[in-house]
C-alpha positions in Angstrom: -92.2 135.7 -170.3 -91.5 131.8 -169.1 -91.6 132.2 -166.0 -94.5 134.1 -165.4 -96.6 132.1 -167.5 -95.7 129.2 -165.4 -95.7 131.6 -161.7 -99.4 132.2 -162.6 -100.1 128.4 -164.1 -99.7 126.9 -160.5 -100.1 129.7 -159.0 -103.3 129.8 -160.5 -103.7 125.9 -159.9 -103.4 126.3 -156.3 -107.5 126.1 -154.8 -108.0 123.5 -157.1 -105.4 121.6 -155.5 -106.7 122.9 -152.0 -109.6 120.9 -153.8 -109.2 118.5 -155.4 -106.1 116.6 -153.7 -105.2 114.9 -156.1 -104.9 117.3 -158.9 -102.8 118.3 -156.5 -100.5 115.4 -156.5 -100.1 115.6 -159.8 -99.3 119.1 -159.7 -97.0 117.7 -157.0 -95.6 115.0 -159.7 -95.0 117.3 -162.4 -93.5 119.9 -160.6 -91.4 117.4 -159.4 -89.6 115.6 -162.2 -90.9 117.5 -165.2 -89.2 120.1 -163.1 -90.7 123.2 -165.2 -89.4 125.9 -162.6 -85.9 124.6 -163.5 -87.3 125.4 -167.4 -87.7 129.3 -166.8 -84.1 132.0 -165.5 -86.1 133.9 -163.5 -87.1 135.1 -159.9 -90.1 132.1 -160.9 -86.6 129.3 -160.2 -86.1 129.8 -157.4 -89.7 129.6 -155.5 -90.4 126.9 -153.2 -93.4 125.9 -155.5 -94.0 121.8 -154.2 -93.5 123.6 -150.9 -96.9 125.4 -152.1 -98.6 122.5 -153.7 -97.4 120.3 -150.9 -99.2 122.9 -147.9 -102.7 123.2 -150.4 -102.8 119.7 -151.3 -102.7 118.2 -146.9 -104.7 121.5 -146.6 -107.3 120.7 -148.6 -107.6 116.8 -147.3 -107.6 117.4 -143.8 -111.0 120.0 -144.2 -112.5 116.5 -147.0 -115.3 115.2 -145.0 -113.8 111.4 -146.2 -109.9 111.3 -145.2 -109.0 107.8 -146.0 -105.8 106.6 -143.9 -102.9 104.2 -145.0 -103.9 101.5 -146.0 -103.2 98.3 -143.6 -99.9 96.6 -146.2 -97.2 95.8 -144.7 -94.7 98.6 -147.1 -97.0 101.7 -144.9 -94.9 100.4 -142.5 -91.8 99.8 -144.3 -91.9 103.7 -145.8 -93.4 104.8 -141.8 -90.2 103.1 -140.5 -87.7 103.7 -142.4 -87.1 108.0 -142.0 -88.0 107.3 -138.4 -84.4 105.7 -138.1 -82.2 107.4 -140.8 -83.4 110.0 -136.9 -82.1 107.5 -134.1 -79.1 107.0 -137.2 -78.2 110.4 -136.3 -78.0 110.1 -133.2 -76.8 106.9 -132.6 -73.9 106.5 -135.1 -70.2 107.0 -134.2 -70.3 109.0 -137.6 -69.6 112.3 -135.8 -71.6 115.1 -136.8 -70.6 116.0 -140.8 -73.2 115.4 -144.0 -76.1 116.9 -144.3 -77.8 116.2 -141.0 -80.8 116.7 -139.7 -81.3 118.9 -143.6 -81.6 115.6 -145.3 -83.8 113.1 -143.2 -86.5 116.3 -143.7 -86.1 116.2 -147.0 -86.2 112.1 -146.7 -89.2 112.8 -144.7 -91.4 115.0 -147.1 -90.4 112.0 -150.0 -92.0 109.4 -147.6 -95.3 111.5 -146.5 -96.1 112.1 -150.6 -95.6 108.1 -151.2 -97.7 107.5 -147.9 -99.8 109.6 -149.4 -100.2 108.8 -152.5 -101.4 105.2 -150.6 -104.8 107.8 -149.5 -105.5 109.4 -152.5 -105.9 107.5 -155.0 -108.3 104.6 -154.7 -109.6 104.4 -158.2 -108.3 103.1 -161.2 -108.5 106.3 -163.3 -106.6 107.4 -160.6 -103.8 105.2 -160.7 -103.9 106.0 -164.5 -104.3 110.2 -164.0 -101.0 109.8 -161.6 -99.1 106.8 -164.7 -99.9 109.9 -166.9 -98.6 112.1 -165.7 -95.0 110.9 -164.4 -95.1 109.1 -168.6 -96.0 112.5 -169.5 -92.7 114.2 -167.2 -90.4 111.4 -169.1 -91.7 111.8 -173.1 -91.1 115.2 -172.2 -87.5 115.6 -171.8 -87.2 112.5 -173.5 -88.1 113.7 -177.0 -87.2 117.4 -176.0 -83.5 116.0 -175.4 -83.8 112.8 -178.5 -84.8 115.4 -181.1 -81.6 117.8 -179.7 -79.1 115.0 -179.6 -80.1 114.3 -184.1 -80.0 117.3 -184.5 -76.7 117.5 -183.4 -75.9 114.5 -185.4 -75.2 113.4 -181.8 -72.2 115.1 -181.6 -74.0 117.0 -178.2 -72.1 117.5 -174.8 -73.3 115.5 -172.0 -77.7 115.7 -171.3 -77.8 117.4 -167.2 -81.1 116.7 -165.4 -83.0 119.5 -165.5 -83.1 119.3 -161.9 -83.6 118.6 -157.9 -82.5 115.3 -157.5 -82.6 114.8 -161.7 -79.1 117.0 -162.1 -77.1 114.8 -162.8 -76.4 113.3 -165.7 -76.1 109.6 -164.2 -79.1 109.6 -161.8 -81.4 111.4 -164.7 -80.1 108.2 -167.4 -81.2 105.9 -164.7 -84.9 108.0 -164.3 -85.2 108.0 -168.4 -84.3 104.3 -168.4 -86.6 103.7 -166.1 -89.7 104.7 -167.2 -89.0 103.0 -170.8 -91.5 100.1 -169.1 -93.8 103.9 -168.5 -94.2 104.2 -171.4 -94.7 101.4 -173.4 -97.4 100.4 -170.8 -99.3 103.8 -170.9 -99.3 103.3 -175.5 -100.7 99.6 -175.1 -103.3 100.6 -173.1 -104.8 103.9 -173.8 -106.9 103.2 -176.4 -106.3 107.1 -177.8 -104.4 107.3 -181.1 -102.7 110.8 -180.1 -101.4 109.1 -176.1 -100.8 105.8 -178.7 -98.3 107.0 -181.4 -97.2 110.1 -178.4 -95.6 108.2 -176.3 -95.2 104.5 -178.5 -92.6 107.8 -179.9 -90.7 109.5 -176.8 -89.6 105.4 -176.5 -86.7 105.6 -179.0 -86.3 109.7 -177.8 -85.8 107.9 -174.6 -82.7 105.3 -174.9 -81.6 108.1 -177.4 -81.5 110.8 -174.1 -79.1 107.5 -172.5 -76.4 107.7 -174.7 -76.2 111.8 -174.3 -75.9 111.5 -171.1 -72.5 109.7 -171.5 -74.4 107.1 -168.3 -71.7 104.2 -168.3 -74.6 102.5 -165.7 -77.7 104.4 -167.3 -77.1 102.0 -170.7 -77.4 99.7 -169.1 -80.0 99.9 -167.4 -81.8 101.1 -170.1 -80.2 97.8 -172.2 -81.8 95.6 -169.3 -84.7 97.7 -169.3 -86.2 96.7 -172.9 -85.0 93.0 -171.8 -87.4 93.0 -169.8 -90.2 94.4 -172.4 -88.4 91.7 -174.6 -89.5 89.2 -172.3 -92.8 89.6 -171.1 -93.9 90.5 -174.8 -97.0 88.8 -175.9 -94.9 87.3 -179.2 -91.6 87.6 -177.8 -90.0 86.9 -181.3 -92.4 90.2 -182.5 -90.8 91.9 -179.5 -86.8 90.2 -179.9 -87.6 91.8 -184.1 -88.7 95.0 -182.2 -85.6 95.1 -180.1 -83.3 94.8 -182.1 -84.1 97.2 -184.2 -84.1 100.2 -181.7 -81.0 99.2 -181.5 -79.7 98.8 -184.7 -80.9 103.2 -184.5 -79.8 103.9 -181.7 -76.2 103.0 -182.7 -76.1 104.4 -185.8 -76.7 107.7 -184.1 -74.7 106.6 -181.2 -71.5 109.4 -181.2 -68.7 107.9 -181.3 -68.0 109.5 -177.3 -70.3 107.2 -176.5 -68.8 104.7 -178.0 -65.3 105.5 -176.7 -67.1 106.0 -173.1 -68.4 101.8 -173.4 -65.2 100.5 -173.9 -64.1 101.2 -171.3 -66.3 98.9 -169.4 -63.7 96.7 -171.5 -61.0 97.2 -169.1 -62.2 98.0 -164.8 -58.3 98.2 -163.7 -57.3 101.0 -165.8 -60.9 102.5 -165.0 -60.6 105.5 -162.3 -64.2 106.1 -162.1 -64.7 103.0 -162.0 -62.3 102.2 -159.4 -62.8 104.4 -157.4 -66.7 102.5 -157.3 -65.1 99.4 -156.1 -62.6 100.9 -153.7 -65.8 102.4 -152.2 -67.9 99.7 -151.9 -64.6 98.6 -149.7 -65.0 101.5 -147.5 -69.0 100.9 -146.6 -68.0 96.9 -146.2 -66.1 98.4 -143.2 -68.1 101.1 -141.8 -70.8 98.6 -142.6 -69.1 95.5 -139.9 -68.2 99.0 -137.6 -71.1 99.6 -137.6 -74.1 97.1 -137.9 -76.5 98.4 -135.7 -76.8 101.8 -136.7 -74.9 103.3 -139.4 -72.3 105.4 -139.3 -75.6 108.0 -139.8 -77.4 109.4 -142.7 -75.8 111.2 -144.8 -72.4 111.2 -143.0 -70.3 108.9 -145.3 -68.5 111.4 -146.8 -67.8 113.2 -143.5 -66.7 109.3 -142.5 -64.5 108.1 -145.8 -61.1 109.2 -144.4 -61.9 106.8 -141.5 -62.1 104.1 -144.0 -59.3 104.9 -146.7 -56.8 107.6 -144.7 -55.1 107.0 -148.2 -57.8 108.6 -150.2 -56.8 111.0 -151.1 -54.1 110.1 -152.4 -56.2 109.3 -156.4 -57.3 113.3 -155.6 -60.5 113.7 -153.9 -60.4 113.7 -150.4 -63.5 111.4 -150.0 -66.0 109.5 -151.8 -69.8 108.0 -152.3 -70.7 105.0 -152.1 -71.8 104.6 -154.6 -74.3 102.1 -154.3 -77.6 101.9 -153.4 -77.5 99.6 -151.4 -73.7 100.1 -149.5 -76.1 103.5 -149.4 -78.2 102.7 -146.9 -77.3 99.6 -144.8 -73.6 101.3 -144.1 -75.4 105.0 -143.1 -78.1 104.1 -141.1 -77.5 100.3 -139.9 -79.1 97.0 -141.5 -82.4 97.2 -140.6 -82.4 99.9 -142.7 -81.0 98.5 -145.3 -83.8 94.7 -144.2 -86.8 97.2 -144.6 -85.3 98.9 -147.9 -84.6 95.4 -149.3 -88.5 94.5 -148.3 -89.7 96.7 -149.9 -88.6 96.1 -153.4 -89.4 92.0 -152.6 -92.8 92.9 -151.9 -93.6 94.8 -154.8 -92.3 92.5 -156.9 -93.7 89.3 -155.4 -96.7 91.7 -156.5 -96.1 92.6 -159.6 -96.1 89.0 -159.8 -99.5 87.5 -158.1 -101.5 90.1 -159.8 -100.0 89.6 -163.2 -100.7 85.7 -162.6 -104.4 86.0 -160.8 -105.0 88.1 -164.6 -103.1 86.4 -167.7 -105.7 83.3 -166.2 -108.7 85.6 -166.5 -108.0 87.8 -169.4 -105.9 87.8 -172.1 -105.2 91.8 -173.1 -105.5 94.1 -170.2 -104.1 97.0 -168.9 -103.2 95.3 -165.8 -100.9 93.1 -167.3 -99.8 95.8 -169.2 -99.1 98.2 -165.6 -97.3 94.3 -164.7 -95.4 95.1 -167.6 -94.1 98.6 -166.1 -93.6 97.6 -162.1 -91.4 94.9 -162.8 -90.0 96.5 -165.8 -89.5 100.0 -163.1 -88.3 97.5 -160.2 -85.6 95.4 -161.8 -84.7 98.6 -163.8 -83.4 100.2 -161.0 -82.9 97.0 -159.0 -79.7 97.8 -160.9 -78.7 101.4 -162.1 -78.2 102.0 -158.5 -76.0 99.2 -158.4 -73.8 102.3 -159.7 -75.4 104.8 -157.7 -75.7 106.7 -154.5 -79.1 106.7 -155.2 -81.4 105.1 -152.1 -83.2 107.7 -151.5 -83.9 108.7 -155.2 -87.5 110.4 -154.7 -88.7 107.6 -157.4 -89.4 104.7 -156.7 -90.3 105.3 -153.5 -93.2 107.2 -155.4 -93.3 104.1 -156.7 -93.3 101.7 -154.2 -96.2 103.7 -153.4 -98.1 103.5 -156.8 -97.6 99.4 -157.3 -99.2 99.1 -153.2 -101.8 100.5 -154.6 -102.1 99.1 -158.5 -102.5 96.1 -156.4 -105.4 97.0 -154.8 -107.2 98.6 -158.1 -106.5 95.2 -159.9 -107.7 93.0 -157.3 -110.3 93.9 -157.0 -111.5 95.1 -160.4 -110.1 91.5 -161.3 -113.3 90.5 -158.2 -116.3 92.4 -159.9 -114.7 93.5 -163.4 -116.0 97.4 -163.9 -119.3 98.2 -165.1 -119.4 100.4 -167.5 -123.0 102.7 -166.7 -122.6 104.8 -169.3 -123.5 101.9 -171.9 -126.1 100.4 -169.7 -127.5 103.7 -169.4 -127.3 103.8 -173.7 -128.9 100.9 -174.0 -132.4 101.0 -171.3 -131.2 98.5 -169.5 -129.4 96.7 -166.7 -125.7 97.6 -165.5 -123.2 95.4 -168.0 -119.6 94.3 -167.2 -117.4 94.7 -169.9 -113.1 93.6 -170.1 -112.2 97.6 -170.0 -108.4 95.8 -171.7 -107.5 99.6 -171.5 -108.7 103.2 -170.8 -110.1 105.5 -173.5 -111.8 108.9 -173.3 -115.4 109.7 -171.5 -118.1 109.5 -173.4 -120.4 111.4 -171.6 -119.8 110.7 -167.6 -118.6 113.9 -165.8 -114.8 113.7 -165.0 -113.1 115.2 -161.8 -110.6 114.3 -159.5 -112.8 113.8 -156.8 -112.1 111.3 -153.6 -115.5 110.0 -153.3 -116.3 106.3 -153.3 -119.9 107.1 -155.4 -118.1 108.2 -157.9 -118.1 106.6 -161.1 -115.4 104.9 -162.8 -114.7 103.4 -165.1 
C-alpha cells in the first residue's frame, strides 16, 4: 500500500514538475533528502523516481518562455569546472583503471547539474523559503522519527543508519543531521506561523538524539560545533548558552551507555583501530598528492591505488581504505586544481554570508536575512569540521547548499537595497504600495500563490 501511495504521488506530480520547474526542484529535493522511495518495501523502492522528476523539470524549463541562464558568479564557474577536471583526471591520471570510473563521474555531473539548475530557478525570496522549508522538513522528519524511537527504547536502540543514497552510512547521516540543526533553528525563528515554529523547534533536540543514535563520534563533534555556532550568533549569548546547556543536559541524560563508551575511545586514539586507520589513510593520501599533484590518482580511485602506497595495508585485516577526509579525498584523487576549486567554493560562500550579515545588521535589528545567515554559516562550518573525518567530497547536500547560498546572497542584497513591497496591505488601505520590514515569514493573505517563474509574480 505504501508503494502505491508513493508511486501515485510522484507520478501525479510529474505534470506539475513539467509546468512549474520549481515544483520539480522541490520534489527532487524531497526524494534526495527524505528518500521517500526508501520508506517503501516493494517495487517503488527500486524505481528511478529522481530521474523521472529531473526529466520533467528540465523539460519544462527548456520549453519555458522565461528561461534564465546561471547568474554571473565565480561560484558557478567553479561548479562547472569541477566535473570537467574530474573527467580529465580519469583520462590523464596515472592511477590505473580501478574505481567506479565513468559511473561515479556521471553521478557527480548530476549533482552539479542540480546545483546549477537551482541558481537559475530560485530567484525570489518565497522560492528560497520554499526550498529551505523542504530541506528542513526532510531532516526534521528523520529527527523526530529516530529521536522518538531512541527515547521509547530507553537509549538501547541499535545503531541508526541513514535512509539511503548518500545518507545511507550512519556517519554520513549523522553529519547531515548535525548540518540540519542550524537550518531548523533558522526556520523556527524566521517563520511567523506557529505550527512551523513549534514543529521545527521540537525537532532540534530530536536531531541531537538522532545523532547520538548513530553512534558517530564525528557526528557528535559536528553537532556540538553546530550548537556552539548558534550560541555565538544568538542575539543574547547568555540566553543562548543557557538553552544550549539545557539541551546538552537533556541529551546527556537520555544518551545510552553505548554512546558514552563510543566517545570514550577519543581519549586514547593510539588504541583505537578506526582512528589509527584514518591517520594511516591520511598519510597515504599525502603520498598520493606528492606523487600526482596535478591530476591525482583518478576520480574515485583512491582505494584502487591504496596498496601501491601502503603495501602492508592488508596486515590490519583490510586490503584498502578510503581517504576518510573530504579535502584529502578530492586532492589525492583529482589533483590540486580540483582541491583549490573546492576550497574556493567553501571560502567564497563563507565570505558572502559574512558580508550579507554585516550589511543586514547595519539596517535591520531582526530579519529573516540574519537568521538565514546564521543557518548557512552553521551548515558550512559544521560540514567543514565533520568532513575532516569522512569521505564526503562529493556529498550532494553540500553542493546544493553552495547554490542555495549563492542565490540567498543575491536575493538578500536586492531586498536590502529596496525593501519588499506589501501589495496586499496597500490594497486593503486603498492607497499607494507600502514598504514593510519583512522580519519573518508568514502565510499569504489573499494573494494567489504558486510555483511561478515569472519575475512579475507578486513576492512578499
